[in-house]
N, C-alpha and C positions, 0 to 999 in steps of 0.2 A: 888325567883321565876325563874330568868334567869338561875341560877345554876341547878335547878331541870329540866328545859327544856333541858339544855345542856346534862345532864346525860341521860335523856330519849332518845334524838336523838342519843347519842353515843351507847346506848344499842340497839336501833333499827337498826342502821347501822351495828353493830357487828353481830346481828342476821341475817340480810339480806345477808351480805357478807360472813359469815362463819368465822371459827376460823383461816383460812389461811391468813387472812388480818387483820393487826392491825388497831386500831382506835385511833385517837388523833394526837399528834405531834410526830415528829421523822421521820427518813428516811424511815421507813417501813409503815408509815401511808398512807392512800389514800386521794387524793386531789380532788378538783373540776374539773369536765370536762369543766366547764365554765371558769376556771382560777380565779374565785372570791373566796375570803376567807369567806365562809359561813358555817352554820351548817347543810346544806342539806345533805341528804344521797348521792346524786350524787357527792358532794364535796369529799366524802370519796373514790372516785374511782381511784385516782392516788396519787403518793407520794407528800407530802406537800412541799418538798424541791423545791424551785422555780428554781433551777439550773438543775433539772432533764430534760433530753431530750432537752437541749438547742442546737440550731442549730449552728454548727461551720463552715461548708463548704457547698457551693452550686455550682456544676460544671456541665456544659453541656458536653455531650459526644456523638459523632456521630459514629455509628457502622454500619458495614455490617455483617450480620450473615451467609450469604451463601458464598460458595467457588465453583469455577468451577473445572473441571477435573485436571487442572494444579495447583490447590491449591491457586489460586488468588481470592481475595475478589470480589464478584459480587452481583448484585441485588440492590434493593432499599436501600438507606441509611436510617437508623433509628435514630431519635432524642431522645436520652436518657438524663436523669438528675440524677446525683449522689448527694445525700444529706447526710451529716455525722454530728452526734451529738458530743458534747464534750466528751462523754463517749465512743465514737468509734462505735456506731451503724450506719450502712450504709443502707440507703433506696434508691431504684431505681424507677424512674418514666419514662414515655415516652410521648413525644408530637409530634410524627411523623405526618407530614403533607406535604408530598412530593409535590413539590420540594423546600420547604421553610426551610430545616433543618438549614442552616446557619443563616437565619433571626431569627428563633426561638432561636437558641443558643445565638444570640446577645440579645434577649429579656430576656433570663434567666440571662445573665450577668448583664443586666441593673437593674433588680429588686433585685439582690442578696443583696445589702446593706440593703434593708428593711427586709430581712428574717434572716440574720445572727443575732444571739443573741435571737431570738424568741424561744418559746417552740414549739416543734414538735407536742405537743398535741393540740395546738390552730389552728387546720386546717381551720376551718371556718373563723377565724379572718385573717389568712394569705391570704386565698382566696379573701376575701373582700378587704383587703389592696391593693393587686396587681390589682384587678379588677377596683377599684375606682381610683387608682393613674394613671393607664394607659388608663383610659376611653377616653380621647381625641383622642388617636391613636388606639382605640380598633379595632381589626380585628382578622383574623384567626391565625396569628402568635402570638399575645398576648394570645389568648385563649389556644393555644397549649402549650405555656410556662407555663401558669397556670396549665394546665392538667398535665404536666410533674412533676412539683413541688408538686402538690396535691397528685398524686399517690405515690410519694416517701415518703411523710409524713405519709400516711396510712400504708405504708410498715414498716416504723420505729416504729409506735405505735404497730402494730401487733407483731413485733419482741420483743419489750420491754415487752409486756404483755404475750409473748409466746403463741400467738393464731393465727391461720390462719385468714386472713383478713375477710373472709365471716362470721366468728363468731362475728365480731365487727359491722357488718352492717345488722344484723337480723337473722343470723344463716342459717342452711341448710333447704331449702324447696325442692330443686332438688338434688337427690342423684347422678345423672349423667347429663351431659350437652350434649343435642342433637346437632349435627353439620351437616352442609351441605358442601360437598366437593367443592373445588374451581378449576375450569378450568381443570378438570381431563379427559376431552374428548381428549385432545391433538390435534396434527396436523393431522386431518383426513379429508376426502372429505366432502363437504357440501351437503351430501345426507341423505335421510331418512334411507337408508340401513346401512350406516356407523355409524350413530348415534344410530340406533337400536342395532347393535352389540356391540358397545362400552358401551352402557348403561347396557346391559346384563352382561358385564364383571364387571362393577362397582357394580351392585347389588350383583354379586357373591362374590365380595370383602367385602360386608357388608354395602355398602353405602345406606343410606336412602333418601338422597337428594343431589342435586348438582346445581351449578350455573356457567354460562358463559355468555359472551357478544357475541351474534351471529352477531352483526352489525359491529364490529371493522374491520374485514377483507374484508368487501365488498368494491368494487370500489367507491360506493357512498361516503364513508367516509374515504378513504385512506388519510393518512396524518393528520387525526383528532388530533392526539397527537403531531404532528410535528409542530414546530414553523415556518417552511417555508411556507408562505401563498401560494406560487405558486403551492404547491402540493395538495392543497385543491380542491376537486370537488366543483362546484358552489352550489351543494345541501348542502354542509357542512355549508355554510353561511346562507342559508334559513331554515336550519333544516328540510328540506323536504326529505322524504324517497321514493325511487322509488318503484313502485308496484312489479317489478320482485324480488327485495330484500325482500319485505314483504312476497311474496309467497315462496321464498326460505327458509326464516327463519321458516315459518309455517311448511314446509316439514321437516326440521330438528327437530322441536319440536314434530311433529307427530312421527318421528322415536324414539325419547327418550321415549315418552309415550308408544309406542308399545314394546319397550325394557324393560320397567319397569312400569307395570300397577299401582303400588302403589308408585312409585318413585316420590318424590316431586321435581318439576322442578322450579328453580329460574332463571328468565330471566332478565339479566342486560342490561340497556340501557345507563347508564352513562350520563343522562341529555342531550342527543344529539338532541332531536326532538322538533318540534312545536306541537301544540295541534292536528292539522289535522292528521299528520303522527302518532302521539302517539295513537290516537283513532283507526286508521286503523290497527295498529300493535296489539293493545290489543284485538280487535275484531277477528283478524285473528288467534291468539293463544288461544282464549277462548275455542274452542271445546276440547282442550287437557288438560284443567283444571290445569294450572300451579299454583304453590304456590303463586307466585307474579310476577309482572312486576316492576322492580326497576328503579326509577328515569326516567320516560318516558319523562318528560320535566324539564327544569332547575328550581332550586329553586328561590324564590324571587317573584313569582306571584302565590299566593295561589289559586286564581280563576282558573288559567290554570290547576293546578293539580286536583282541584275539578271536572272540566269539564271532564277530562280523567277518573277519578274514577267513575263518575256517568254513564258513557257509558258502563260499563262492570261489570260482577260479579267477574272478576279476581281482586284480591287485588292489590292495588298500594302500594309499599313500598318506603320509602325515609327517609333521615335524615343525611347521612354521611357528607353533606355540610353545615349543620346547626350548628351554633357555641355555642348556649347556650339555656337555657330554654326559654329565651325571643324570640328567633327565632322559637323554636318548638311550642310556645304557640298557634299561630293562626292555624297552621296545625292540632294541636290536637283539639282545641276547635271547629273548623269548620269541623272536620272529613274529612279532605282533603286526608288522607291516612288511610289505614286499618292496616298497619304495620309500626312501626317506627324503624329506624336504627341509633341510636346515636353511636358515636365513642368516647370511653373514652379518647383517646389521642388528640381529637380535641374539644370536647364539654365543657371541663372544669374539667376533672378528675373524680374521683369517687364521689366527693361531688356533682358536677352538674349533672352527669349521673343519680344518684339516684333521684334527683328532677324531671328530665325529665321523668323517668320511672314511678314515682308516679303520675305525671300529666296524663300520658297516661292511667294508670290503671283506673282513674276516668271515662274514656271514653271506657273502655273495649278494649283498643288497645294493642296488644302484642308487645314485644320488641325483635328484632333480631339484636344484635350488629354488627356493621360494623367492621370487624376484619382482614384486610389484612396486618397488621403492624408487629412490632417486638415482641420479647418474653415477654417484660414487659407489653405491651398492652394486649397480649394474657392472661397473668396471671391475670391482673385486670379484664378482661372480664369474665374469668372463675369464679372468686370470686363473681362478680356481678350476673352472671347467676345462680350461686348456691343459692343465697339468694333472688332472684327476683320473686315475685308471678306471674307476667305477662311475664316471660321469654318464648320465643318461640323456637328459634334455633340460633346457633352461627356459624358465618362464619369460616371455617377451616383456610383460609389463605394458605400460602405455606406449603409444607411438613414439619411437625413438629417433626418427629421421632428422627433424630439425635440431633437436637437442644434441644428437650425435655429431652433426656437422659442425656445430659451434664449439662444443666442449672437447671432442676428440680430434678435431681438425680434419674430419672426413668420416664418412659413414656409408656402409653398404646397406641400402634400403632393401631388406629381404624379409620374406615371410617364413623362410626356412632355416637360415643360418646367420649367426654373427661371426665376425672374424676377430681373432685375438688382437688386443691392442699391442702395438710394437714400440711405442715410445717409452722412455724410462718411467719407472714407478707404475702407478695405475694407468698412466697414459692419457689423462685428461687434464685440462687447465681451465680455471675460472678466471676470466679477464676481470679487470676492475669494473668495467662497464656492466658485465653480466652480474657481478655481485651487487652493484648499486640497484639494478633493475629487479633482481629476484630475491634479495634478502628481506626478511621481515624484521620489524623493530622488536627486539627482545622485550622491551618495556611494555609493549602492548599485548604480549602473549600471556594469557592466564596460566599461572603455575599451580598445579594441584598435586 
């Protein structure tokens, strides 16, 4: 009887998987996604050889992808992770969480001994191992390290199976990926006329949506990003916004709306305000029907976010500072926001991002990934957006044209849509020359 059952399952697996995949033992047979030796059809999905896709190297790499006019590296440092198998397949991940790149690199080095020798197929197992082992010190640096490693493992599996990553996580539901431009208004006067004219130019370039933070340059919050406390206006500490600033921002938003009647306006606030100011801001911009107000108050107090959202029809968006599905849970279950913005480089990689998106879908909440990071994060977000039913729109980040042509082997320079990568894994490749030119010396990066 056991032999008959084994023969039946073998035939069923062969029929389901086709003639291109062998069934049974041997290097060409397919093995369990679970890693267990069973007779299930899923066990037939990878080579039975336990040495296949064994992880040999795990290395943090810090890069800067942009250069100034003099050819010097500039811009935000991006925290990458290079994972290599014994057969020489190299996967790339990203855990950028500025300014913690050096700290995240240390975390990757710390967990490396637990990963070496594991199978790159066992992504969930590796994720849980790191998560549980580092639980006493769990924070954003740990979660970003997990993110970097997780994305690299998915890249490896996609390359091994010769499939673009989106085909491993549900296939294509979105043929193209809608984007919003990032800070493309430039350094123009803070007037309705200036923003009206520049928005008309963006629309003529093909842009469908755009985002900027109209509060950063105001005197109320000068020095907001500067560590020198003496440069802070007292309003920075109270999180109170002056009325003249609110009125000025409303005028700029009016100009954008007049310049693009159908242009989607994304207003960024970077978690700077208290509830009082956030409510005044959201009511002031409501007549111009923006797509969202992003992070009007800091995370950590869900009731505060709920209070802002209940005061206006303008959707509140948030999520870039939330580190896992555990932190997203209350925001989603209590409908504190109408749009969520997880970042694959911070939330726990592709594995955790998918769980957050699935939770949001049960509440009819769309996903707009936070995407100002490096090219690996961009690639991961494009694959996730391609396969995600509740995908809404993706952040453009910085200008991707030159970077895309070099790393993805081609790029559609568009203000409206990105196209899903079709090469195996993440679909991008770092040449030796690119790595030499863009990698930072780990020994010169301060670790804090």
